[in-house]
N, C-alpha and C positions, 0 to 999 in steps of 0.2 A: 672554231667550235670548242676546242679545249679551253680557250680563254673564257668563253661564255659559261661553260660548265663550272669552271673554277670560280668565276664571279658569283654565280647563283649559289654555289655551295657555300662560299664565304659569307654571303648575305644571310643564308638560312642559319648558319652556325652563329652568326654574330648576335642575333636577337636574344637567345637565351643567355649569352655571355653578358650583354648589357643588363638584362634583367637580374642576373646573378650579382653583378656589380652593385645594382641598386638595392638588392636584397641584403647584401653585405653591409651597406650603409645603414639599413634599417635596424640592424642588430645593435647599433649604438644608441638607439632611442630608448629611454627609460620608461616613458609613459606607455602603458599597455595599449590604450586606444589608438594613440598616435603611431605606435610601432606596427600594429595590425593594419592600420590605414596605409602606412608606407609599403608594406608587403603587397597589399591589394593593388596599389598604384604601380609598383614595380612590375608585377606580372600582368596587369591589365594592358600595359604599354606594348606587350608582345603582339597585340593586334586582335585580341578577342573581341568580337562584335556582340554587344548586348542583344538579347532576344527582344524584338519589338513587341511581341505578344505576351511578355511576362506581366504578371500582376503588378499594379502600380499603386502608389499612394494618391490620395485625393488632394489637389491644390485648392484650398478653401478660398483664397483671395481671388484666383482666376475663375473659380466656379461662381462666386458671388457676382463678379463683374459681368460674366457671360449671361447669367440669369437676369441681371438688371437690363442689359442691352437687348435681350431677346424677349423680355417679359414672360419668361417661362423658366422652369427649373432646368438648369444645365449642370452637368458634372464634367469638370476638366481635370485630367490627370496630370500629376507632376512630371516634368521632363526628366529622363535619366540624366544623372550628373556626368559631366565630361571626365575622362580618365585623368586629366591633369588637375582636377579640382580636389584638393585633399579633404575638403569638408564633407564630400560625399561618403567616402569609406569611413571617415572618422565617425560620422553619424550612425553607422552600422554597429559601432562598438560601445555606444553609451549605455549606461545601466538600463534606461527605459527600452532602448532598442533590443537589448539582449533578453530582457525579461519578457517582452511581448512580441518579439520577431517583427519589429517595425520596418526593417529594411530588407531582411531576407529570412526565409524559413529555416528553422533549425534542421541540420542534416539528419537528425534522428527521426524526423517525421512526426506524424500525429500519434497520439496514444502513448507517448513516452513521458515518463515522470519528470517534472521540472520543479524547480524551487518556486515558491509563491511568497508568502510572508516569511520573515526570519524564522529559522529553526534553531532553537537554543535550549540550554539548560542552565539555570542559575541555582547552584547548590545553596547559596546564601541569599535569601530575599527577605529583607527586614521591612516591617510595616509599622508605622507610628500608632495606628489605631485599629486593631482588629475588630471585625464586625461580629460580636458575640451572639447577637440575636437578630438575624436578618429579617427584614420586614417588607411586605408588599400589601397595598391596599385591598387586594382581593384574596390574598392568601394568609394574611395576618403574620404573626411572629413565628419564626422557626426556632424551637427550643429542643436542642439535643446536645449530647456530651461532646460531639466532635466540634461543634461551633463554640460552645461555652468554654471548653478547655483548650482552645487553640493557643499556640504560642505566637509571639510577635515575629519570630524568625522561622521561616519555612523554606522549602525549595519550590522553584517555579520552572516549568518547562513548557515548550511549545513546539509542535511539529506542523509543518505546512507544505502542501504539495499541490501542484496543478498539472493538468495535461490538456493538450490541444486536441479537440475532437473533430474539428473541421477547419480547413484553411483556405485562404484565397477565395472567400465568398463574394458574390455580386461582381465578379470580374475585377475585384480590387484585392488589396492585401488584408481584408477583413478576416478575422479568425474567431472561432467559437471555442471557449475554454470551460472546463469545470475545475473547481478547486476545493480543497478541504483544509481547514485549520482547526487544531485542537490545542487548547491551553489548559494546563492543570496546575493547581495549587496543592502542594504535598506537604503535610505536617511531618516532615522527615525526622525532626528532632523530638517529636512527641512520642517517646517510646513507652515501654511498660504496658499497662492495660490498654492503652489507646492503639498500640501497634502501628504507629506512623500512618494514620489514615490520609487518604486524599480528601481534602476539605471541599474541593469543588473542581469540576472539569467542564469546560465549555466546548461545544462542538459546532462547527460552522461550515456546512457545505454551501457551495455557491456555483452559479453558472453565469458567464458574462461574455459579451461580445466586444472585441476591440477593432477599431478602424484607424489605421495609420493615416495621418493627414500632414500637410505641410503648410504652415503659415507663420509669418514673423510676428513677434510680440515686442512691446516696448523694451528699451534698454538691452537690445541684442538677444532677446529671448526667442525661443522657437516653440510653437505648438506642434507636438509630435503625434498625439493620439487622442481620440475620443472613444468613449465606451459606455455601455449600459449593462446592468446585471441584476441578478436576484440573489439574495443571501438569507438563509435561515440560520438562526443562532439559538442554541438551547443548551441547558446544563443536564438534560436527560434525567431529571429527578421527578419523583412524584410529589403531589401536594403535601405539605405547604412549601416545600423547597423549590418547586418547579419555577423556572424562569425561562422565558423564550420570547422571541419576536422575529417577524419577517419583514424584509425591506426590499424595495426596488431602488436602484440607484443609477445615477449618471456620473461619469467621471471624465477627467481630462488628464493628459500627461504633457508637462511642459519642462523645458530646460533652459537654463541660463549658464552656459559653460559647464562647470562641474556641479552645479546645483540642479537637482531634479525636484519637481513639484507636482504632486498629484492631488488635486481637490476632488471631493465627492459630495454630492447632495443626494439625500435619500428620503423616501416616504414610507411610512408603515402601512402594511396591508393586513393587520391583525383584526380578529373579531373584537367586539366591544362587550362590556359587562363582565359577568363572572367567568366567562371562558378565556379572558385575557389574564395571563399570569402577572403582568406588570403594566397596568394601563398608563402609568405616569412615567414610563421609562424615557420618553422623548424629553421630558422636563429636565432630565439629568444628562442624557447622552446626546441631546441636540438633534439637529437635522442634517448633519454632514460632518466631515472632517477634512483636514489638510495634512498630507504627508510630505515632508521635506527631507532631502538627503544630500549631503555635501561630501564629495570625495576629495580628500586633501592631496594624497600622493599614491593612490592605488592600494595603500595599506591601511590608512586611517580614514574612518568614515564617521561623521556626526549626522544623526538623523533625528527626526521628531514627528510626532503625531499630535495634532491639536484639535480639540473639539470644544465648541462653545454654543450655548443657547442664549442669545441676547435677550430673549423675553423673560427668562428665569435667572439670568446671570449665573449660570452654572456651566461647568465643563470640565475639561481635564487636559493635562499636558504630559506626554511621555517623551523622554529624551534618551537616545541610545548612542553609545560610543563604542567603536570596535578598533582593535589594534592587534597586530600580529604577535603570536607567541612562538610558534615553530612551524615552518613549512606553511601549509594552508590552514593550520589551526589558528583561530582568532579568539582573543578575549572579548567578552561582551559585557558592557556595563549598562544597566538600565535604571532610570529614575522615573518616578510617576508621582503626580499630584492631582487630586481631584476626585471625580465620581466615576464609577464604572471600571475599576481595575479588572473586575470579573463580573459576570452576570449576577451572581448572588449578592454582589456589593454594588449594584447599579446605582442605588440611592444612598450610598455610604461614602463619605468623604475621608480620604486618607492620603498619606504620603509613604512611598515605598522606594527602596533602593536595593540593588542587588548586583552581583558579579558572577560571571560564569563563562561559558564557551559557546561560540557560534559554530554551527555545523555546515551551513550551506554557503555558496560562493558569494551571493549578494546579500548585504546586510542593512539595507536602508528602507525599501518600500514594501 
């Protein structure tokens, strides 16, 4: 009897010891995602059984095959990964997974403030061609001292937040979010009588739904997410400076290793005629964009947003690069070329470059 108790006690104590040994090995891994995955695997091996009723991602390939075989719509959920498969926990710590809770819900729950677009301030933002007399077909020219006397160099800043309002919808990992982004162009160095005015501020509230999915893509890629949303963007000005538009959009989230790709397609839902502040905005801003972000070594990130209208041969490219300064503080370099750097400049082509600091944790999408 004593031997049996001793053996059972030894076995019970050995599991956490083995897990601790595995966890100790994890501390030697430098890559953040791989290190977190290692910890997950080490402690999962203690025998924790996944909840079979937990919300799951949709397996697109198996859903399609089942629908074809049964001649009706079938939804097949992805199987939980085995504890020994390192790709499963690693997937939970990719930029897309963390931004949109693709593998697990954030422990802070719903209605907690989260990062959305990059939040930054560029004290020095230089533009090659300031728009001294903004124009719109329905609003005409805007003539005022702020626009006509603007300097080439100004400050540019953006804040962007989102929160999850509902999670695990439709018995899946689908989530409903609301977001808000505000971008300002500040004539900081235009002192004296002008008193450093804000040349333009764009406001963009939105609501969107994300659905985690699992499907393989060519060249080792993964389709991680599908989504739909609505966004209103306006500069909050009265006529003739008023600029605004409303869009519904569909998006996808894809990954190839350290490269994240988020394409979007949108359609305008604005009134026609004189009630439209900028009826030709799609000619310059196009019908969608593609966001790309590549993480080099958890410290350096190169990202880009590309817009192009093939019918009008117009568009824009924005490139961002981040690197560490001290602790969690990161430097942020931004370059822009094309149309639509701000709403007031939607039909004005220019090139801009600036440097500043980034405030949120993720700096690409």
